[in-house]
C-alpha positions as CSV (number, residue, x, y, z in Angstrom):
1,X,-96.7,-103.7,62.7
2,X,-93.4,-105.6,62.6
3,X,-91.9,-107.3,59.7
4,X,-90.1,-110.6,59.9
5,X,-86.4,-110.5,60.9
6,X,-85.1,-111.3,57.5
7,X,-85.8,-109.6,54.1
8,X,-84.8,-111.5,51.0
9,X,-83.9,-109.0,48.2
10,X,-84.2,-110.3,44.7
11,X,-82.0,-107.6,43.2
12,X,-82.3,-108.6,39.5
13,X,-83.9,-111.2,37.3
14,X,-80.7,-111.4,35.2
15,X,-78.7,-114.6,35.6
16,X,-75.6,-116.2,33.9
17,X,-76.8,-119.8,34.7
18,X,-79.8,-121.7,33.3
19,X,-80.5,-124.0,36.2
20,X,-83.4,-126.4,35.5
21,X,-84.4,-126.2,39.2
22,X,-84.7,-122.4,39.3
23,X,-87.8,-121.5,41.3
24,X,-87.9,-117.8,40.4
25,X,-91.6,-117.3,39.3
26,X,-90.6,-115.1,36.3
27,X,-88.9,-118.1,34.7
28,X,-92.3,-119.8,34.3
29,X,-94.2,-116.6,33.4
30,X,-94.5,-115.0,29.9
31,X,-94.0,-111.7,31.7
32,X,-90.5,-111.1,32.9
33,X,-89.5,-108.3,35.3
34,X,-88.9,-105.3,32.9
35,X,-88.1,-102.5,35.3
36,X,-85.8,-103.2,38.3
37,X,-85.7,-100.9,41.2
38,X,-83.0,-98.3,41.1
39,X,-80.3,-98.2,43.8
40,X,-82.1,-95.1,45.3
41,X,-85.4,-97.1,45.5
42,X,-83.6,-100.1,47.0
43,X,-82.1,-97.9,49.6
44,X,-85.5,-96.5,50.5
45,X,-86.9,-99.9,50.7
46,X,-84.1,-101.2,52.9
47,X,-84.4,-98.2,55.2
48,X,-88.2,-98.8,55.5
49,X,-87.7,-102.5,56.2
50,X,-85.2,-101.6,58.9
51,X,-87.8,-99.3,60.5
52,X,-90.3,-102.2,60.6
53,X,-87.8,-104.5,62.4
54,X,-85.7,-106.2,59.7
55,X,-82.2,-106.9,61.0
56,X,-80.9,-109.2,58.3
57,X,-80.9,-108.9,54.5
58,X,-80.0,-111.5,52.0
59,X,-79.3,-110.3,48.5
60,X,-80.2,-112.8,45.7
61,X,-81.7,-112.8,42.2
62,X,-81.4,-114.0,39.5
63,X,-77.7,-113.5,40.2
64,X,-77.2,-110.7,42.7
65,X,-73.6,-109.9,41.8
66,X,-74.6,-108.9,38.2
67,X,-75.9,-105.7,39.8
68,X,-72.9,-103.5,39.7
69,X,-74.2,-101.4,42.6
70,X,-74.3,-104.4,45.0
71,X,-71.2,-103.2,46.9
72,X,-72.9,-99.8,47.5
73,X,-76.0,-101.6,48.7
74,X,-74.0,-103.8,51.1
75,X,-72.2,-100.8,52.5
76,X,-75.6,-99.0,53.0
77,X,-77.2,-102.0,54.6
78,X,-74.3,-102.5,57.0
79,X,-74.4,-98.8,58.0
80,X,-78.0,-99.4,59.2
81,X,-76.8,-102.1,61.6
82,X,-78.1,-105.1,59.6
83,X,-76.3,-108.4,59.0
84,X,-75.9,-109.4,55.4
85,X,-76.0,-112.5,53.2
86,X,-75.4,-112.9,49.5
87,X,-76.6,-115.9,47.4
88,X,-74.6,-116.5,44.3
89,X,-73.6,-119.1,41.7
90,X,-70.1,-117.8,42.0
91,X,-69.5,-117.3,38.2
92,X,-69.0,-113.6,38.3
93,X,-67.6,-113.2,41.8
94,X,-64.3,-111.2,41.6
95,X,-61.5,-110.8,44.2
96,X,-62.6,-107.2,44.6
97,X,-66.1,-108.4,45.6
98,X,-64.6,-111.0,48.0
99,X,-62.8,-108.1,49.7
100,X,-66.2,-106.3,50.1
101,X,-67.7,-109.4,51.5
102,X,-64.9,-109.7,54.0
103,X,-65.0,-106.1,55.0
104,X,-68.7,-106.1,55.7
105,X,-68.9,-109.6,57.2
106,X,-71.1,-111.0,54.5
107,X,-72.2,-114.6,54.7
108,X,-71.7,-116.0,51.2
109,X,-74.0,-118.8,50.0
110,X,-72.6,-120.5,46.9
111,X,-74.7,-122.8,44.8
112,X,-73.2,-126.2,44.1
113,X,-75.9,-128.2,42.3
114,X,-73.8,-131.2,41.3
115,X,-70.3,-132.5,40.7
116,X,-70.4,-134.6,37.5
117,X,-73.9,-133.2,36.9
118,X,-72.9,-129.5,37.4
119,X,-73.1,-128.6,33.7
120,X,-76.2,-130.6,33.0
121,X,-78.0,-128.9,35.9
122,X,-76.8,-125.4,35.2
123,X,-75.9,-125.2,31.5
124,X,-72.5,-123.8,32.6
125,X,-69.0,-125.2,33.3
126,X,-68.4,-123.5,36.6
127,X,-67.6,-126.3,39.1
128,X,-63.8,-125.7,39.4
129,X,-64.4,-122.0,39.8
130,X,-66.9,-122.6,42.6
131,X,-64.6,-124.9,44.5
132,X,-61.8,-122.5,44.1
133,X,-64.1,-119.8,45.5
134,X,-64.6,-121.8,48.7
135,X,-60.8,-122.0,49.0
136,X,-60.3,-118.3,48.6
137,X,-63.0,-117.5,51.1
138,X,-61.5,-119.8,53.6
139,X,-58.1,-118.1,53.1
140,X,-59.4,-114.5,53.6
141,X,-62.0,-115.2,56.3
142,X,-65.3,-115.0,54.4
143,X,-67.8,-117.4,55.9
144,X,-69.5,-119.6,53.3
145,X,-72.5,-121.8,52.9
146,X,-72.6,-124.6,50.3
147,X,-76.1,-124.3,48.8
148,X,-77.1,-127.7,47.3
149,X,-80.3,-128.3,45.4
150,X,-81.0,-132.0,45.5
151,X,-83.0,-133.7,42.8
152,X,-83.1,-137.1,41.0
153,X,-80.6,-135.6,38.6
154,X,-77.8,-135.4,41.2
155,X,-79.0,-137.7,43.9
156,X,-76.7,-140.5,43.0
157,X,-73.6,-138.3,43.7
158,X,-75.0,-136.5,46.8
159,X,-72.2,-137.9,49.0
160,X,-69.6,-136.2,46.7
161,X,-71.8,-133.2,46.2
162,X,-71.7,-132.4,50.0
163,X,-68.1,-133.5,50.5
164,X,-66.3,-131.5,47.8
165,X,-67.4,-128.1,49.1
166,X,-66.5,-129.1,52.6
167,X,-63.0,-130.2,51.5
168,X,-62.7,-127.0,49.6
169,X,-63.5,-124.9,52.8
170,X,-67.3,-124.5,53.1
171,X,-68.3,-123.6,56.7
172,X,-71.9,-124.8,56.5
173,X,-74.2,-126.9,54.4
174,X,-77.7,-125.9,53.2
175,X,-79.7,-128.7,51.4
176,X,-82.8,-127.7,49.4
177,X,-84.9,-130.5,47.9
178,X,-85.9,-129.6,44.4
179,X,-89.5,-128.3,44.3
180,X,-91.7,-127.2,41.4
181,X,-91.7,-123.5,40.6
182,X,-90.3,-121.2,38.0
183,X,-88.3,-123.1,35.3
184,X,-88.6,-126.2,37.5
185,X,-92.3,-126.5,36.7
186,X,-91.2,-128.3,33.5
187,X,-89.2,-130.9,35.4
188,X,-91.5,-132.4,38.0
189,X,-90.1,-135.8,37.1
190,X,-87.0,-134.9,39.0
191,X,-88.7,-134.5,42.4
192,X,-87.3,-136.7,45.1
193,X,-89.4,-139.6,46.5
194,X,-90.0,-139.8,50.2
195,X,-87.5,-142.6,50.5
196,X,-84.9,-140.4,48.7
197,X,-85.6,-137.5,51.0
198,X,-84.9,-139.7,54.0
199,X,-81.7,-141.0,52.4
200,X,-80.7,-137.4,51.7
201,X,-81.0,-136.6,55.4
202,X,-79.0,-139.7,56.4
203,X,-76.2,-138.9,53.9
204,X,-75.9,-135.3,55.1
205,X,-75.9,-136.3,58.8
206,X,-73.1,-138.9,58.1
207,X,-70.9,-136.4,56.3
208,X,-71.5,-133.6,58.8
209,X,-70.6,-135.9,61.7
210,X,-67.3,-136.8,60.0
211,X,-66.5,-133.2,59.2
212,X,-67.6,-131.7,62.5
213,X,-69.7,-129.1,60.6
214,X,-73.4,-128.3,60.8
215,X,-76.2,-127.8,58.2
216,X,-79.9,-127.6,57.7
217,X,-82.7,-128.4,55.3
218,X,-83.8,-125.2,53.6
219,X,-87.4,-126.2,52.9
220,X,-89.6,-127.6,55.6
221,X,-90.5,-131.3,55.4
222,X,-93.8,-132.8,56.5
223,X,-93.0,-134.4,59.9
224,X,-94.9,-137.6,59.0
225,X,-92.4,-138.4,56.2
226,X,-89.3,-138.3,58.4
227,X,-88.6,-141.8,59.4
228,X,-86.2,-141.1,62.2
229,X,-86.8,-137.5,63.4
230,X,-84.6,-137.9,66.5
231,X,-81.6,-139.1,64.6
232,X,-80.2,-135.8,63.3
233,X,-77.8,-133.9,65.5
234,X,-75.6,-132.0,63.0
235,X,-78.4,-131.5,60.5
236,X,-81.3,-129.3,61.4
237,X,-84.5,-130.6,60.0
238,X,-87.5,-128.3,60.3
239,X,-91.2,-129.0,59.6
240,X,-92.6,-125.4,60.0
241,X,-92.7,-122.8,57.4
242,X,-90.8,-119.5,57.9
243,X,-92.6,-117.5,55.1
244,X,-94.1,-114.2,56.5
245,X,-92.9,-115.2,60.0
246,X,-89.1,-115.6,59.7
247,X,-88.6,-113.9,56.3
248,X,-90.3,-112.3,53.3
249,X,-89.2,-111.5,49.8
250,X,-89.1,-108.5,47.5
251,X,-88.7,-109.1,43.8
252,X,-86.7,-107.0,41.3
253,X,-89.6,-104.7,40.6
254,X,-90.2,-104.0,44.3
255,X,-93.2,-106.4,44.7
256,X,-93.5,-108.0,48.2
257,X,-94.2,-111.8,48.4
258,X,-94.3,-114.3,51.3
259,X,-91.6,-116.5,49.8
260,X,-89.2,-116.8,46.8
261,X,-91.3,-119.7,45.6
262,X,-94.4,-117.6,45.5
263,X,-95.8,-115.9,42.3
264,X,-98.4,-114.0,44.4
265,X,-97.7,-110.3,44.7
266,X,-99.1,-108.8,47.9
267,X,-98.1,-105.1,47.7
268,X,-95.2,-102.8,46.7
269,X,-92.2,-102.3,48.9
270,X,-93.5,-98.9,50.1
271,X,-96.9,-100.4,51.1
272,X,-95.6,-103.0,53.6
273,X,-97.7,-101.5,56.4
274,X,-100.7,-103.0,54.6
275,X,-99.5,-106.5,55.1
276,X,-101.1,-106.9,58.6
277,X,-104.5,-106.7,57.0
278,X,-103.6,-108.7,53.8
279,X,-105.6,-111.9,53.7
280,X,-102.9,-113.9,51.9
281,X,-100.2,-112.7,54.3
282,X,-102.3,-113.6,57.4
283,X,-102.9,-117.1,56.1
284,X,-99.2,-117.6,56.7
285,X,-98.8,-115.6,59.9
286,X,-101.8,-117.3,61.5
287,X,-100.9,-120.7,60.0
288,X,-104.4,-121.3,58.6
289,X,-103.2,-123.3,55.7
290,X,-103.2,-126.9,56.7
291,X,-104.0,-129.5,54.1
292,X,-107.0,-131.7,54.6
293,X,-104.7,-134.7,55.0
294,X,-103.4,-133.0,58.2
295,X,-106.7,-132.8,60.0
296,X,-106.5,-134.4,63.4
297,X,-102.7,-134.8,63.3
298,X,-101.1,-134.4,66.7
299,X,-98.0,-132.7,65.3
300,X,-99.6,-129.5,63.9
301,X,-97.8,-127.5,66.6
302,X,-94.4,-128.4,65.0
303,X,-95.4,-129.1,61.4
304,X,-97.1,-127.2,58.6
305,X,-97.6,-130.2,56.3
306,X,-94.6,-129.3,54.1
307,X,-93.9,-126.3,51.9
308,X,-97.1,-124.3,51.5
309,X,-96.0,-122.2,48.6
310,X,-94.7,-125.2,46.7
311,X,-98.0,-126.9,47.4
312,X,-99.8,-123.8,46.0
313,X,-97.6,-123.7,42.8
314,X,-97.7,-127.4,42.1
315,X,-101.2,-128.3,43.3
316,X,-103.2,-125.1,43.1
317,X,-103.8,-124.1,46.7
318,X,-101.9,-123.0,49.8
319,X,-103.7,-125.8,51.7
320,X,-103.0,-128.4,49.1
321,X,-100.6,-131.4,49.6
322,X,-96.9,-130.8,49.6
323,X,-95.4,-132.0,46.2
324,X,-93.6,-134.9,48.0
325,X,-97.0,-136.6,48.1
326,X,-97.5,-136.1,44.3
327,X,-98.1,-133.3,41.8
328,X,-101.5,-132.9,40.2
């Protein structure tokens, strides 16, 4: 058996922001993770994942940098020959950590969920610190991604929301449309409409063309809602799901999931060899999850009908409709 190329490691459930759009399943559950894996256990998990073909690890959370042993885990992962990413809100990133990121060629993904709306979306005044973090990274040679969650809350300032990080020094743009899940289950009124999703694509393409940078949409879009699919040259727009094929997730307690949106636990980290016979996992690897509305569509070779885990969380089944078509 071979695992997907990328393992997403949710190191901790702790976070110093309160983003309304947070999709971490424990933010919607009454049961929070109460026993995080030790550094010794994480090292064993990473070593096992490497044995099964993983070559890239992304450390996230919660807020990954709140784990004081993150530098040691980065060093260990690098020693195994893996490339590394870290996802952060930037609030607790120190100059010492930046030096670690530079030394081990870490790709740093920094959340920027608004400009005027930053505090309203996160509960924290951290915008100036984040923009300064992009500047510092540019100066010392740490590659950065501006990770922008787009909802009705910040849609009106999307042009500025993409432009400010680029001006500050971001190397790449990642746009994630807001989807139900975690704390976000309480805010389904903030989901983008199909027209707004297309406008998001157009705005991003315009800015990327002007800046000479590239970007991509982080969550797959149903191909049928994209009005001009051939238009986007700088912005990569995908319609197929990478869960269980391009990546998988391990939560703070060591539970393996298909995707960070998913509340469904498949096995423990040391039981990953069982995934090839796990029915839920194979639904994703074999792509047997098409919604009824997609029956007979000629684009099923390039489209999965939208985000399957978001459909599951919002509408009750992996083969339900993507939330862009409505939430039950």
